[in-house]
C-alpha positions in Angstrom: 25.5 -41.9 -2.1 25.3 -41.9 -5.9 24.0 -38.7 -7.6 22.6 -38.1 -11.0 23.7 -34.6 -12.2 22.9 -32.8 -15.4 26.1 -31.5 -16.9 26.5 -29.2 -19.9 29.9 -29.1 -21.7 30.8 -26.2 -23.9 33.9 -26.9 -26.0 34.8 -25.6 -29.5 36.7 -28.9 -29.9 33.6 -31.0 -29.9 35.4 -34.4 -30.0 37.3 -33.5 -26.9 34.1 -32.5 -25.2 32.4 -35.8 -26.2 35.3 -37.8 -24.8 34.9 -36.0 -21.4 31.1 -36.6 -21.6 31.5 -40.4 -21.9 33.7 -40.5 -18.8 31.2 -38.4 -16.8 28.3 -40.6 -17.9 30.0 -43.5 -16.2 29.6 -41.5 -13.0 25.8 -41.5 -13.4 25.7 -38.0 -14.9 23.5 -36.8 -17.8 25.8 -34.9 -20.1 25.2 -32.9 -23.3 27.9 -31.2 -25.4 27.8 -28.0 -27.5 30.5 -26.4 -29.5 29.9 -22.7 -29.1 29.2 -20.0 -26.5 26.0 -19.1 -28.3 24.7 -22.7 -28.0 25.9 -22.8 -24.4 23.8 -19.8 -23.5 20.8 -21.3 -25.2 21.2 -24.6 -23.2 21.4 -22.8 -19.9 17.6 -22.4 -20.3 17.4 -26.1 -19.5 19.0 -25.4 -16.1 22.0 -27.7 -16.1 23.4 -28.4 -12.6 27.1 -28.0 -13.7 28.9 -26.5 -16.7 32.3 -27.5 -18.0 34.1 -25.1 -20.4 36.9 -26.3 -22.6 39.9 -24.0 -23.0 41.2 -23.2 -26.5 43.4 -20.5 -27.9 40.5 -18.9 -29.8 38.4 -17.8 -26.9 38.5 -16.9 -23.2 36.9 -19.9 -21.5 37.4 -18.4 -18.0 35.6 -15.2 -18.9 32.7 -17.2 -20.4 32.5 -19.4 -17.3 32.5 -16.4 -15.0 29.8 -14.7 -17.0 27.5 -17.7 -16.9 28.1 -18.3 -13.2 27.3 -14.6 -12.3 24.1 -14.5 -14.4 21.3 -15.3 -12.0 18.8 -16.3 -14.6 21.0 -19.3 -15.8 20.9 -20.9 -12.2 24.2 -22.5 -13.1 26.0 -22.3 -9.8 28.9 -24.7 -10.5 31.4 -24.0 -13.4 34.7 -25.8 -14.2 37.2 -25.2 -16.9 39.5 -27.8 -18.4 42.4 -27.8 -20.9 45.0 -30.2 -22.4 47.6 -28.5 -20.2 46.9 -26.3 -17.2 49.7 -23.9 -16.4 49.9 -22.2 -13.0 48.6 -18.9 -14.5 45.4 -20.5 -15.8 44.9 -22.4 -12.6 45.2 -19.3 -10.4 43.2 -17.1 -12.7 40.2 -19.5 -12.8 40.0 -20.0 -9.1 40.6 -16.4 -8.3 37.7 -15.5 -10.6 35.4 -17.7 -8.5 35.2 -20.8 -10.8 35.0 -24.1 -9.0 37.9 -26.2 -10.4 40.4 -26.6 -13.2 41.1 -30.0 -14.8 43.5 -31.4 -17.4 42.0 -33.6 -20.1 44.4 -36.3 -18.9 42.8 -36.4 -15.4 42.4 -40.0 -14.2 39.0 -41.6 -13.5 39.9 -41.9 -9.9 40.8 -38.2 -9.6 37.7 -37.3 -11.6 35.4 -39.1 -9.2 37.1 -37.6 -6.1 36.8 -34.1 -7.5 33.3 -34.3 -9.0 31.5 -35.9 -6.0 31.9 -33.0 -3.5 31.0 -30.5 -6.1 27.8 -32.4 -6.9 27.0 -32.5 -3.2 27.3 -28.7 -3.0 25.1 -28.2 -6.0 22.5 -30.6 -4.6 22.4 -28.7 -1.3 22.1 -25.3 -3.0 19.3 -26.6 -5.4 17.5 -28.2 -2.4 17.4 -24.9 -0.6 16.0 -23.1 -3.5 13.2 -25.7 -4.0 12.2 -25.8 -0.3 12.1 -22.0 -0.2 9.7 -21.8 -3.2 7.4 -24.5 -1.7 7.4 -22.8 1.7 6.2 -19.6 0.2 3.0 -21.3 -0.8 2.3 -21.8 2.9 3.0 -18.2 3.7 6.5 -18.8 5.0 9.0 -16.0 4.1 12.1 -17.1 5.9 15.0 -14.7 6.4 18.3 -15.4 4.6 17.2 -18.6 3.0 19.5 -18.2 0.0 23.3 -17.8 0.1 24.7 -14.3 0.2 27.7 -13.4 -1.9 30.6 -11.8 -0.1 29.4 -12.9 3.3 31.7 -12.0 6.2 32.5 -15.1 8.2 33.1 -14.8 12.0 36.6 -16.1 12.3 39.6 -17.2 10.2 39.2 -20.8 9.1 41.7 -23.3 10.6 43.8 -25.5 8.3 45.5 -28.4 9.9 48.8 -29.6 8.3 50.2 -33.0 9.4 53.4 -34.8 8.4 56.8 -34.2 7.0 55.7 -31.6 4.4 53.5 -29.7 6.8 56.0 -26.9 7.6 56.7 -26.4 3.9 53.0 -26.1 3.2 52.5 -23.6 6.1 55.3 -21.4 4.7 53.5 -21.3 1.3 50.2 -20.3 3.0 51.7 -17.4 5.1 49.7 -14.8 3.0 46.5 -16.9 2.8 43.6 -15.8 5.0 43.7 -18.9 7.1 45.2 -20.1 10.4 47.6 -23.0 9.9 48.2 -25.5 12.7 51.2 -27.7 12.1 51.7 -31.2 13.6 54.7 -33.2 12.7 53.3 -36.5 13.9 49.9 -38.0 13.1 49.0 -38.7 16.8 49.3 -35.0 17.6 46.7 -34.0 14.9 43.9 -36.4 16.0 42.7 -34.2 18.9 42.6 -31.1 16.8 40.5 -32.4 13.9 37.1 -31.9 15.6 37.6 -28.1 16.2 34.6 -26.2 14.9 36.8 -23.8 12.8 38.7 -26.6 11.0 37.9 -26.3 7.3 40.6 -28.2 5.6 43.4 -30.8 6.2 46.8 -30.9 4.5 48.1 -34.5 4.7 51.7 -35.3 3.9 51.0 -38.5 2.0 54.5 -39.6 0.9 55.9 -40.5 4.3 53.4 -43.1 5.5 50.4 -43.5 3.1 48.5 -45.9 5.4 48.7 -43.5 8.4 47.6 -40.6 6.2 44.6 -42.7 4.9 43.7 -43.7 8.4 43.9 -40.1 9.5 41.6 -39.0 6.7 39.1 -41.8 7.5 39.1 -40.7 11.2 38.4 -37.1 10.3 35.5 -38.1 8.0 33.9 -40.0 10.9 34.1 -37.0 13.3 30.9 -35.2 13.9 30.0 -32.9 11.0 33.2 -33.6 9.2 31.9 -35.8 6.4 32.5 -33.2 3.7 35.8 -31.9 5.1 38.1 -31.2 2.1 41.6 -32.8 2.3 44.6 -32.1 0.2 47.4 -34.7 -0.2 50.9 -33.2 -0.2 53.3 -35.2 -2.3 56.9 -34.6 -3.3 57.5 -33.9 -6.9 57.8 -37.2 -8.8 55.7 -39.2 -6.3 53.6 -42.0 -7.7 51.0 -41.9 -4.9 48.5 -39.5 -6.4 46.0 -42.2 -7.5 46.2 -43.8 -4.0 45.4 -40.4 -2.5 42.4 -39.8 -4.7 41.3 -43.3 -4.0 41.1 -42.3 -0.4 38.6 -39.6 -1.5 41.1 -36.7 -0.9 39.9 -33.6 -2.7 43.2 -32.5 -4.3 46.8 -33.6 -4.8 49.6 -30.9 -4.8 53.2 -31.7 -5.6 55.8 -29.8 -3.6 57.8 -27.9 -4.5 56.8 -28.0 -8.2 53.2 -26.9 -7.6 53.8 -24.7 -4.6 52.3 -21.7 -6.3 49.0 -23.5 -6.6 48.7 -24.4 -2.9 47.3 -21.1 -1.7 44.6 -20.8 -4.4 43.7 -24.4 -3.9 43.3 -23.9 -0.1 41.2 -20.7 -0.5 38.9 -22.4 -3.1 38.3 -25.5 -1.0 37.8 -23.6 2.3 35.3 -21.2 0.7 33.4 -24.2 -0.8 33.4 -26.1 2.6 32.1 -23.1 4.5 29.5 -22.4 1.9 28.3 -26.0 2.0 28.1 -26.0 5.8 26.2 -22.7 5.7 23.7 -24.1 3.2 23.3 -27.3 5.2 22.6 -25.3 8.4 20.0 -23.2 6.6 18.3 -26.4 5.4 18.3 -27.9 8.9 17.0 -24.7 10.5 14.4 -23.8 8.0 11.5 -25.6 9.7 8.7 -23.0 10.4 5.5 -23.6 12.4 3.5 -23.3 9.2 5.1 -26.4 7.6 6.2 -28.7 10.5 4.5 -31.4 12.4 4.4 -30.5 16.2 4.7 -34.2 17.3 7.9 -35.1 15.3 9.2 -31.6 14.7 9.9 -32.5 11.1 8.1 -31.5 8.0 4.4 -32.3 8.0 2.3 -34.4 5.6 0.9 -31.5 3.6 4.3 -29.9 3.0 5.9 -33.3 2.2 3.3 -34.1 -0.4 3.7 -30.7 -2.0 7.4 -31.1 -2.0 7.2 -34.6 -3.4 4.9 -33.5 -6.2 7.2 -30.8 -7.2 10.1 -33.2 -7.3 8.2 -35.7 -9.3 7.6 -33.0 -11.9 11.4 -32.6 -12.1 12.0 -36.3 -12.5 9.7 -36.3 -15.5 10.8 -33.0 -17.2 14.5 -33.4 -16.5 14.7 -37.2 -16.6 16.0 -37.5 -13.1 15.9 -40.3 -10.5 13.9 -40.2 -7.2 13.5 -42.7 -4.4 11.8 -42.6 -1.0 12.5 -44.5 2.1 9.5 -45.2 4.4 9.8 -46.2 8.0 7.0 -47.1 10.4 7.3 -47.5 14.2 5.9 -51.0 14.6 5.4 -51.1 18.4 4.6 -47.7 19.8 6.4 -47.3 23.2 5.2 -45.5 26.2 5.8 -41.8 26.3 5.2 -42.0 22.6 5.5 -38.2 21.7 8.8 -37.9 23.5 10.1 -41.0 21.8 8.9 -40.0 18.4 10.7 -36.6 18.7 14.0 -38.3 19.8 13.6 -40.9 17.1 13.0 -38.1 14.5 16.1 -36.2 15.5 18.1 -39.4 15.4 16.7 -40.2 11.9 17.7 -36.7 10.6 21.3 -37.3 11.7 21.4 -40.4 9.5 20.7 -38.4 6.4 22.1 -35.4 4.6 20.6 -32.0 5.2 19.3 -32.1 1.6 17.3 -35.3 2.2 13.8 -34.3 3.3 12.5 -36.1 6.4 8.8 -35.8 7.0 6.2 -37.2 9.3 3.6 -38.3 6.8 1.2 -40.3 9.0 1.0 -41.4 12.6 4.2 -43.3 13.5 5.4 -43.0 9.8 8.4 -41.2 8.4 9.1 -40.6 4.8 12.6 -39.6 3.5 12.8 -38.2 0.0 16.1 -39.0 -1.8 16.4 -36.9 -4.9 18.7 -38.1 -7.7 19.0 -41.5 -6.1 18.6 -44.7 -8.1 16.9 -47.8 -6.6 20.1 -49.7 -6.0 21.5 -46.9 -3.9 18.2 -46.4 -2.1 18.5 -50.1 -1.0 22.0 -49.4 0.4 20.6 -46.4 2.3 17.8 -48.5 3.6 20.2 -51.2 4.8 22.3 -48.6 6.6 19.3 -47.0 8.3 18.0 -50.4 9.4 21.3 -51.4 10.9 21.6 -48.0 12.8 18.1 -48.0 14.2 18.2 -51.6 15.3 20.7 -50.7 18.0 19.5 -47.3 18.9 18.1 -46.6 22.4 16.3 -43.4 23.5 16.6 -41.9 27.0 13.4 -40.4 28.3 13.9 -39.7 32.0 15.6 -41.1 35.1 12.4 -43.0 36.0 12.1 -44.7 32.6 14.7 -47.1 31.3 16.1 -46.4 27.8 13.5 -47.2 25.1 14.2 -49.2 21.9 12.1 -48.5 18.8 11.2 -51.3 16.5 10.8 -50.2 12.9 9.6 -51.6 9.6 11.1 -50.1 6.5 11.1 -50.2 2.7 12.0 -48.1 -0.3 10.6 -47.4 -3.7 11.3 -45.2 -6.7 9.4 -42.9 -8.9 7.8 -44.4 -12.0 6.3 -42.7 -15.1 2.9 -41.3 -14.2 3.5 -41.3 -10.4 2.2 -38.5 -8.2 2.9 -37.9 -4.5 0.0 -40.0 -3.1 0.5 -42.9 -5.5 4.2 -43.1 -4.6 3.5 -43.1 -0.9 0.7 -45.6 -1.3 2.9 -48.0 -3.2 5.6 -47.8 -0.4 3.0 -48.4 2.3 1.8 -51.5 0.4 5.4 -52.8 0.4 5.9 -52.3 4.1 2.9 -54.3 5.2 
């Protein structure tokens, strides 16, 4: 899914910052550039989603990034640093201080896309949790632990699976890292272990058999709950396959043995991000309270959905964001309607991300709000949902054969002057 993020670049070398900005705009990001820390602090009042800080010899970009990230009032939860050259010391320092990534200015477009996309997903999930919490409070809901807690103790050591010829070498480099590494020399051996609940990262030896590595990555992404699983390509120094690895949406590329000192900090950074994303997604999925959900569908009710949609429409106007909705109606209500609606609602929620709000806005009608989604992408989402629901059957009981649900569906996007009811009304008019 395409996202529209607001990025602030702080770089004393303003021309370098503008060059990066142009590349990020091609990824559907809104980007502004300032040349000083003072201007950067002022711009945090506009609540950018992500900040990039350029490294120069004249100031400590890492310290500035950490200060911004740790200042709650800025609400900037994602901070990168970038430089013309990234020595191991700078790379390790930035990640150990809690920053999210370190880039060189020569990073390719393919690598930039692969590394920006998961960060934007994390930011969207975090922002969505904050918004839903604020709206829920209007309905008297004070949910416990609705925002992420820093320094949270996780129940078990995360599992890292390393597969291929370089797996043993990688495992040796991670011996002091707080993870459990499972090593598999052959791809077939690793397939059965990918779906373990504790697996938080894959290390794939990409040099030996690139096609098998790519197939393995695709298999892992299709496993239940593994869509955002970070993967690191292990390449031998001098390999020319880094672009191919990033083209398969792998999160990082590490050359061994040249970049062996970076592997541990890379793994820790990606594992922490993955566990944080999963935790936020679970909190979003579990945040339905009786005050704001519909008892028939067990999703958000109409009143909450309209309040949420109105709040999001305000953001689309003030922050120049995109917003689309998908509307589905059950065309032929089946017998045992309540049970079928509940099962259909659960099925529908699994087709969307946790940060996409699914609501029951009228009898036999579901609305899905897609923030930061342009109309072209909303059409792709609609096509995928229609294909999935066309073949779905819902089991009610032993006495009743599986039930198919026939749907009508459409999408529309926010226009200037829209409010919640007008947007829903326009979508309903298109579905008839």
